[in-house]
LUMTI-649208 format. One record per residue: residue number from 1; z, x negated, y of N, C-alpha, C in turn. Coordinates in pm, whole numbers, always signed. Each point is the difference from the previous one (the first is absolute). Example, Ala and Ser with C-alpha at 12.3 -4.5 7.8 and 13.67 -1.06 7.14 Angstrom:
2
1/+780/-1319/-569/+0/+89/+119/+0/-90/+120;
2/-72/+35/+105/+6/-82/+119/+73/+77/+109;
This chain:
281
1/+1910/+1611/-232/-99/-123/+87/+10/+85/+154;
2/+19/-75/+137/-77/+46/+126/-121/+40/-41;
3/-116/+86/+90/-91/-4/+23/-32/-111/+68;
4/-146/-82/+19/-12/-105/+55/-83/+56/+109;
5/+5/-43/+123/-77/+79/+139/-149/-23/-24;
6/-94/+120/+35/-93/-19/-36/-130/+119/+102;
7/-88/-103/+21/-139/+124/+130/-66/-47/-118;
8/-69/+172/-2/-104/-16/-110/-160/-67/+84;
9/-43/-107/-89/-122/-24/+40/-49/-36/+159;
10/+96/-43/+94/+7/-63/+135/+26/+127/+48;
11/+95/+71/+21/+80/+70/+72/+135/-96/+40;
12/-7/-10/+147/+87/-143/+40/+114/+85/+12;
13/+136/-57/-42/+139/+50/+96/+8/-66/+103;
14/+123/+84/+58/+19/-42/+172/+96/-201/-30;
15/-30/-74/-73/+130/-91/+7/-42/-162/+83;
16/+130/-32/+27/-54/-97/+76/-68/-115/-130;
17/-43/-120/+45/-16/-98/-68/+72/-69/-60;
18/+9/-38/-123/+94/-57/-73/-40/-179/-5;
19/+34/-86/-61/-15/-151/+5/-93/-36/-56;
20/-44/-105/+32/-87/-69/-91/+49/-169/-22;
21/-1/-2/-151/+80/-168/-9/-165/-64/-59;
22/+82/-134/+72/-176/-109/-86/+125/-81/-62;
23/-37/-8/-130/+35/-74/-111/-68/-142/-3;
24/+50/-125/-27/-90/-86/-24/+61/-40/-102;
25/-65/-35/-131/+20/-35/-170/-65/-139/+32;
26/+65/-130/+0/-58/-119/-49/-10/-34/-183;
27/-104/-32/-26/-22/+92/-146/-84/-142/-88;
28/+105/-50/-74/-51/-57/-99/-77/+9/-80;
29/-64/+133/-40/-87/+72/-63/-115/-5/+79;
30/-7/-3/+113/-147/+56/+104/-13/-140/+31;
31/+108/-92/+11/-45/-142/+39/-34/+10/+216;
32/+41/+129/-5/+34/+3/+171/+74/+104/+34;
33/+14/+56/+131/+63/+83/+34/-46/+187/-4;
34/+74/+88/-63/-36/+174/-6/+74/-1/+94;
35/-105/+117/+89/+71/+59/+137/+28/+142/-63;
36/+85/+78/+22/-9/+154/-55/+38/+88/+137;
37/-2/+88/-9/+22/+87/+140/+62/+114/-92;
38/+48/+2/+67/+129/+133/-45/+31/+123/+87;
39/-24/+123/+15/+39/+78/+77/+66/+72/-45;
40/+106/+30/+64/+156/+90/-32/-7/+87/+75;
41/-15/+150/-77/+9/+101/+75/+109/+58/+99;
42/-16/+29/+84/+162/+11/+130/+92/+63/-50;
43/-4/+108/-105/+106/+80/-43/+104/-119/-68;
44/-74/-109/-46/+70/-67/-78/+5/-153/+90;
45/-1/+21/+86/-39/-134/+92/+180/-53/-21;
46/+61/+13/+40/+175/-20/+19/+57/-75/-120;
47/-29/+64/-99/+4/-87/-147/+8/-177/-2;
48/-132/+21/+88/-73/-189/-24/+38/-34/+149;
49/+47/+73/+43/+91/-104/+138/+82/-96/-2;
50/-7/-122/+124/+90/-66/-69/+155/+37/+18;
51/+36/+48/+76/+99/+56/+9/+67/+123/-152;
52/-66/+41/-75/+7/+38/-107/+119/-46/-95;
53/+105/+40/-52/+117/-78/-75/-3/+61/-122;
54/+10/-27/-65/-45/+53/-199/+139/-31/-31;
55/+91/-60/+36/+118/-11/-42/+98/+137/+95;
56/-16/-16/+115/+10/+118/+54/-20/+135/-38;
57/-169/+34/-14/-52/+111/-31/-66/+43/-132;
58/+16/-130/-84/-53/+1/-145/-166/+5/-27;
59/-22/-37/-44/-209/+32/-38/+15/+150/+18;
60/-137/-89/+103/-67/+140/+65/-49/+99/-157;
61/-18/+141/+47/-93/+62/-81/-136/-91/-64;
62/-68/+10/-121/-147/-49/-18/-102/+97/+91;
63/-80/-60/+19/-78/-11/+87/-197/-3/-74;
64/-47/+124/+38/-142/-41/-108/-67/-95/+81;
65/-82/-45/-98/-80/-160/+56/-147/+53/-34;
66/-112/-51/+12/-96/-5/-5/-87/-191/+47;
67/-13/-58/-161/-89/-74/+34/-163/+8/+49;
68/-80/-9/+82/-74/-8/+95/-98/-105/-26;
69/-114/-60/-109/-108/-103/+14/-122/+51/+68;
70/-9/-106/+39/-135/-21/+131/-123/-15/-139;
71/-145/-17/+93/-88/-17/-66/-58/-148/-7;
72/-125/-4/-29/-32/-159/-19/-62/-24/+163;
73/-2/-150/+4/-35/-21/+159/+123/+32/+124;
74/+144/+31/-82/+81/+48/+78/+118/-21/+39;
75/+90/+3/+64/+182/-84/-33/+74/+129/+45;
76/+115/-71/+6/+105/+105/+27/+17/+121/+94;
77/-59/-81/+89/-12/+89/+147/-101/+142/-34;
78/-64/-2/-96/-146/+52/-22/+21/+183/+43;
79/+76/+37/-109/+56/+144/+63/+75/-13/+63;
80/+62/-31/+88/+96/+19/+127/-133/-12/+118;
81/-120/-53/-39/-84/-49/+175/-103/+131/-44;
82/+27/+101/-110/-128/+67/-41/+38/+186/+15;
83/+199/-37/-77/-5/+132/+43/+143/-25/+48;
84/+127/+93/+65/+115/+27/+62/+42/+14/-142;
85/+63/-106/-55/+112/-14/-117/+136/+15/+60;
86/+61/-74/+110/+117/+92/+28/-6/+136/+25;
87/-108/+49/+21/+30/+157/+42/-42/+86/-128;
88/-22/-81/-109/-3/+74/-140/+109/-43/-52;
89/+80/-122/+18/+124/+16/-39/+149/+71/+29;
90/-71/+25/+109/+119/+75/+106/-20/+123/-67;
91/-113/+78/-33/-40/+104/+26/+22/+53/-142;
92/+2/-86/-142/+19/+20/-126/+169/-44/-37;
93/+20/-68/+47/+205/-83/-59/-65/-132/-79;
94/-153/-11/-36/-20/-153/-8/+34/-102/-7;
95/+66/-101/-22/-14/-171/+56/-110/-14/-111;
96/-114/-56/+104/-123/-22/-1/-48/-154/+7;
97/+12/-102/-136/-31/-97/-26/-129/-60/+10;
98/-31/-72/+96/-165/-72/+5/-7/-164/-20;
99/-15/-66/-109/+24/-117/-73/-194/-34/+52;
100/+46/-135/+46/-150/-109/+28/-39/-40/-184;
101/-104/+89/-37/-111/+3/-99/-62/-107/+35;
102/-57/-71/+103/-62/-128/+48/-169/+68/-35;
103/-126/-75/+66/-114/+25/+9/-29/+90/-126;
104/+37/-101/-125/-83/+31/-117/+113/-14/-105;
105/+128/+9/+7/+76/-36/-121/+31/+114/-116;
106/-112/+103/-15/+8/+75/-31/+155/+43/-92;
107/+75/-36/+25/+120/+32/-13/+28/-37/-157;
108/-64/-132/-17/+25/-71/-186/+23/-80/+4;
109/+52/-109/-96/-43/-132/+21/-74/-34/-41;
110/-15/-136/+78/-126/-66/+17/+22/-93/-147;
111/-139/-46/-105/+1/-97/-64/+5/-140/+2;
112/-16/-30/+109/+91/-118/+56/+149/-14/+68;
113/+94/-64/-114/+129/+45/+87/+12/-30/+158;
114/-56/-65/+29/-47/-104/+127/-2/+100/+137;
115/-53/+121/-70/-27/+113/+65/+82/+122/+0;
116/-42/+81/+113/+69/+126/+17/+83/+49/-138;
117/+100/-9/-47/+59/+81/-111/+80/+183/+49;
118/-105/+57/+50/+44/+143/+72/+129/+59/-49;
119/-66/+48/-142/+74/+83/-94/+136/-94/-38;
120/+17/-106/+7/+144/-50/-67/+95/+19/+144;
121/-76/-43/+125/+84/+18/+109/+21/+164/+15;
122/-51/+62/-35/+30/+144/+1/+117/+45/-70;
123/-8/-83/-143/+85/+71/-57/+157/-103/-2;
124/-16/-139/+57/+84/-65/+14/+87/-10/+151;
125/-65/+37/+76/+41/-44/+138/-23/+130/+86;
126/-86/+68/+54/-61/+102/+34/+135/+126/-22;
127/-72/+49/-130/+54/+109/-58/+126/+20/+32;
128/+119/-92/-66/+164/-56/+1/-1/+4/+120;
129/-76/-56/+89/+79/-28/+167/-24/+145/+47;
130/-83/+65/+2/-26/+122/+34/+91/+133/-22;
131/+68/-60/-123/+81/+145/-75/+103/-22/+36;
132/+38/-159/+28/+165/-49/+50/+9/+69/+162;
133/-156/-93/+42/+79/+14/+174/+4/+169/+60;
134/-59/+70/-77/+20/+141/+51/+55/+106/-101;
135/+72/-98/-51/+66/+135/-101/-33/+77/-58;
136/-128/-37/-72/-162/+124/-100/+119/+1/-145;
137/-95/+111/-42/+28/+28/-121/-148/+16/-66;
138/-16/-36/-104/-127/+12/-79/-20/+142/-22;
139/+69/+61/-16/-29/+176/-46/-64/+80/+174;
140/+70/-92/+112/-74/+70/+126/-67/-81/+46;
141/-82/-111/-92/-117/-99/+65/-142/+28/-55;
142/-104/-5/+44/-146/+60/+23/-85/-114/+36;
143/-120/-25/-109/-94/-75/+109/-141/+26/+12;
144/-83/-30/+54/-105/+63/+52/-84/-109/+56;
145/-135/-14/+20/-113/-78/+68/-128/+28/+11;
146/-126/-30/+93/-101/+25/-8/-113/-109/-54;
147/-70/+49/-65/-107/-141/-36/+42/-106/-87;
148/+36/-113/+16/+45/-46/-55/+152/-32/-14;
149/+96/+101/+85/+85/+4/-1/+67/+130/-83;
150/-89/+87/-15/-8/+116/-116/+1/-92/-118;
151/-100/-59/-91/+13/-71/-49/+153/-104/-95;
152/+8/-47/+120/+127/-84/+66/+120/+106/-91;
153/+7/+160/+93/+114/+25/+22/-9/+77/-218;
154/-68/+19/-51/-16/+45/-145/+47/-102/-81;
155/-47/-90/+66/-20/-119/-68/+197/-65/-20;
156/+56/+26/+81/+138/-62/+36/+61/+124/-68;
157/-47/+126/+32/+120/+70/-67/-29/-12/-185;
158/-134/+30/-25/+9/-49/-152/+19/-123/-64;
159/+72/-100/+82/+28/-88/-56/+174/+59/-30;
160/+14/+23/+101/+197/+103/-59/+3/+79/+65;
161/-33/+132/-81/+13/+109/+84/+156/+26/+47;
162/+109/-42/-30/+102/+16/-17/+68/-13/+157;
163/-101/-83/+86/+66/-67/+99/-73/+125/+131;
164/-53/+116/-65/-70/+92/+121/+10/+139/-82;
165/+21/+116/+118/-27/+138/-25/-127/+26/-65;
166/-94/-72/+65/-151/+48/-24/-99/-103/+72;
167/-118/+32/-26/-63/-117/+96/-100/+80/+14;
168/-80/-35/+104/-156/+46/+69/-95/-126/+23;
169/-158/+132/+15/-108/-143/+21/-92/+93/+94;
170/-67/-77/+71/-47/+77/+139/-140/-83/-12;
171/-100/+58/-11/-116/-77/-59/-22/-128/-55;
172/+99/-1/-124/+36/-126/-71/-56/-41/-59;
173/-63/-109/-13/-98/-147/-98/+51/+22/-105;
174/+32/+120/-104/+54/-3/-98/-26/-105/-139;
175/-143/+37/+30/-72/-91/-98/-65/-89/+43;
176/+67/-175/+36/-80/-55/+40/-118/-117/-54;
177/-81/+85/-71/-126/-1/-65/-85/+34/+146;
178/+100/+120/+58/-136/+41/+103/-36/-79/+121;
179/+92/-111/-15/-46/-136/+115/-88/-110/-27;
180/+1/+25/-177/-82/-128/-24/+32/-126/-10;
181/+148/-46/+40/+44/-89/+17/-61/-41/+156;
182/+6/+66/+139/+2/-43/+91/+133/-1/+68;
183/-23/+15/+135/+109/+3/+94/+137/-67/-74;
184/+5/-110/-43/+41/-133/-8/+80/+30/-187;
185/-40/+115/-44/+22/+23/-90/-10/-142/-164;
186/-129/-65/+69/-42/-64/-98/+71/-143/+47;
187/+61/-37/+108/+109/-101/+43/+98/+27/-106;
188/+24/+118/-6/+194/-5/-14/-38/+29/-186;
189/-85/+78/+3/-19/-4/-212/-56/-86/-98;
190/-99/-37/+98/-104/-100/-77/-114/+96/+11;
191/-140/-88/-30/-111/+46/-1/+0/+149/-44;
192/-136/+78/+41/+42/+143/-41/-199/-5/-82;
193/-12/+60/-94/+133/+67/-87/+54/-39/-104;
194/-18/-193/+27/-1/-88/-155/+174/+4/-3;
195/+55/+27/+146/+197/-36/-41/+38/+176/-79;
196/+80/-22/-91/+76/+149/-23/+84/+52/+101;
197/+28/-48/+79/+122/-10/+116/-85/+160/+55;
198/-112/+18/-30/-51/+106/+135/+54/+142/-85;
199/-26/-6/-107/+17/+102/-86/+154/+8/+33;
200/+64/-92/-45/+166/+17/-17/+36/+17/+68;
201/-24/-10/+154/+100/+54/+112/-63/+100/+72;
202/-87/+66/-67/-54/+129/+29/+116/+91/-41;
203/+49/+93/+107/+66/+91/-28/-48/+101/-97;
204/-123/+58/+0/-61/+98/-104/+32/-62/-88;
205/+21/-145/-68/-4/-53/-141/+184/+13/-39;
206/+106/+13/+78/+90/-6/+15/+82/+128/-7;
207/-59/+103/+8/+58/+115/-50/+121/+37/-87;
208/-54/-16/-108/+78/-14/-105/+201/-28/+16;
209/-1/-106/+114/+104/-36/+39/+109/+154/+48;
210/-37/+87/+79/+70/+94/-3/+26/+123/-87;
211/-81/-13/-158/+10/+80/-71/+168/+3/-18;
212/+34/+136/-24/+110/+20/-70/+124/+35/+116;
213/-65/-22/+116/+88/+52/+186/-35/+83/+56;
214/+75/+99/+67/-28/+70/+80/-43/-11/+121;
215/-2/-94/+84/-3/-69/+85/-182/+39/+52;
216/-40/+53/+104/-111/+12/+50/-63/-99/+44;
217/-152/+0/+16/-67/-59/+75/-132/+130/+111;
218/+17/-46/+120/-90/+72/+56/-134/-71/+75;
219/-111/+59/-43/-96/-48/+19/-86/+67/+100;
220/-26/-56/+98/-139/+55/+102/-39/-88/+47;
221/-137/+69/-1/-118/-21/+59/-121/+34/+103;
222/-135/-19/+63/-67/+70/+69/-83/+22/-91;
223/-53/+76/+47/-129/+75/-122/-103/-92/+26;
224/+32/-79/+119/-144/-52/+50/-5/-176/+42;
225/+91/-14/-78/+69/-164/-38/-64/-72/-133;
226/-51/-123/+50/-39/-68/-153/+61/+35/-82;
227/+169/-15/+28/+81/-14/-114/+35/+140/-111;
228/-68/+118/+68/+47/+136/-78/+9/-27/-119;
229/-122/-74/-79/-6/-15/-85/+127/-50/-96;
230/+29/-129/+55/+95/-61/-99/+134/+75/+38;
231/+35/+100/+92/+113/+83/-21/-41/+172/-71;
232/-86/-19/-50/-32/+124/-77/+9/-73/-136;
233/-29/-129/+8/-25/-38/-173/+140/-64/-13;
234/+102/-2/+73/+128/-80/-27/+50/+144/-21;
235/+3/+112/+8/+44/+125/+16/-48/+61/-167;
236/-119/-33/+11/-19/+69/-163/+58/-119/-117;
237/+96/-97/+19/-24/-90/-51/+179/+20/-34;
238/+90/+39/+140/+101/+81/-36/+37/+126/-63;
239/-94/+76/+12/+12/+129/-73/-22/-14/-165;
240/-129/-96/-48/+46/-35/-132/+133/-73/-78;
241/+70/-63/+110/+85/-73/+2/+143/+45/-51;
242/-12/+150/+74/+80/+53/+31/+101/-38/+105;
243/-18/-48/+113/+59/-41/+100/-42/+85/+140;
244/+146/+25/+32/-5/+117/+111/-84/-113/+132;
245/-71/+113/+42/-45/-34/+137/-75/+108/+60;
246/+34/+2/+138/-99/+134/+107/-123/-94/+50;
247/-134/+88/+0/-94/-67/+35/-28/+101/+131;
248/-54/-47/+125/-20/+66/+124/-125/-20/+63;
249/-102/+32/+5/-102/-68/+46/-52/+76/+105;
250/-31/-12/+123/-78/+92/+74/-96/-79/+137;
251/-79/+68/+65/-109/-98/+90/+99/-101/+31;
252/-107/-134/+46/+29/-132/+56/-25/-108/-85;
253/+0/-113/+103/-60/-109/-27/+93/-124/-12;
254/-2/-130/-64/+50/-55/+20/+27/-69/+130;
255/+108/+78/+57/-8/-31/+162/+167/+96/+54;
256/+53/-117/+119/+134/+38/+45/+1/+141/+22;
257/-115/+55/+64/+27/+155/+28/+77/+80/-185;
258/-39/-51/-78/+13/+49/-104/+121/-47/-57;
259/+65/-82/+23/+57/-117/-73/+173/+95/+84;
260/+7/+59/+147/+82/+34/+112/+17/+100/-77;
261/-103/+99/-25/+59/+86/-66/+55/+14/-143;
262/-34/-75/-57/-9/-34/-132/+184/-7/-31;
263/+44/-134/+84/+118/-31/+50/+152/+111/-28;
264/-91/+144/+109/+134/+85/-1/-46/+120/-155;
265/-126/-37/-26/+46/+73/-146/+58/-20/-95;
266/+10/-174/+6/+65/-48/-120/+148/+25/+15;
267/+47/-14/+138/+138/+27/-1/+38/+105/-8;
268/-90/+98/+43/+51/+175/-61/+42/-13/-93;
269/-109/-30/-174/+41/-27/-67/+78/-66/-63;
270/+43/-67/+68/+126/-129/-70/+137/+72/+59;
271/+8/+75/+121/+79/+90/+50/+25/+120/-88;
272/-103/+89/-41/+52/+57/-132/+32/-19/-115;
273/-38/-139/-46/+69/-27/-143/+129/-71/+106;
274/+45/-68/+32/+134/-58/+65/+82/+143/-13;
275/-48/+70/+67/+37/+161/-4/+78/+69/-131;
276/-89/-39/-115/-47/+81/-105/-28/+144/+12;
277/-117/+29/+88/-63/+129/+79/-147/+5/-97;
278/-48/+83/+5/-121/+32/-94/-64/-44/+53;
279/-107/-30/-137/-75/-100/+25/-178/+59/-123;
280/+66/+151/-19/-65/+78/-57/-64/-92/-178;
281/+154/+1/-78/-52/-42/-103/+182/-6/-38;
């Protein structure tokens, strides 16, 4: 496999900017549209140009991809508003896919079937559409996110590990009990703590779904983040279950300054996984 173009933690290559696609999915599972902002690296932009002819040129080589989820109160533009995602895509060679998790979907299915069924939307609509549109392969596809999105990324990975090469969480709410039903969770999952779904939907209680796989979860958080304990507890349960993980902690708070750094850290690890480079074990 060819090595994926990579810069180490923020060193930028002199590349022209690639392309940004806005894909709008009219979803029966969400009962509304989902806007997905997709950043195509400059070196792969020609694959997705209207004039590219599959019949003449054949299917292009598969490109690595990252589903990147935003946090609570955010939207599909959060990451690109706070960080230069096109620059990150160009410098790492990853297509970066930023869907709308809406203000407080928590990337789960609501109890009420008339409300957002985000998990089903991902399974039946978003993931298949992105894989087909950008000729993606599961063995070159990764997922990560921040805070609410960190929980969503790990949960979507645990739903079906065959869809991804690895997954990550940045400052993730990996145990929903940390929020005590706040931030829209009781509206989605039922009253806290009476509803069992707060525990059932918590990533920390679903780790066994990854048993028997060699696929890695990357858990990162700042020491000064209120969710630091949730990340530590999640990793302890991974260790007990024999599920592969790497945990990285450093000074930092629940902030965009930390997440801008953490994104590059996650892509550094994902690139090494992709290229089958030494991870220390």
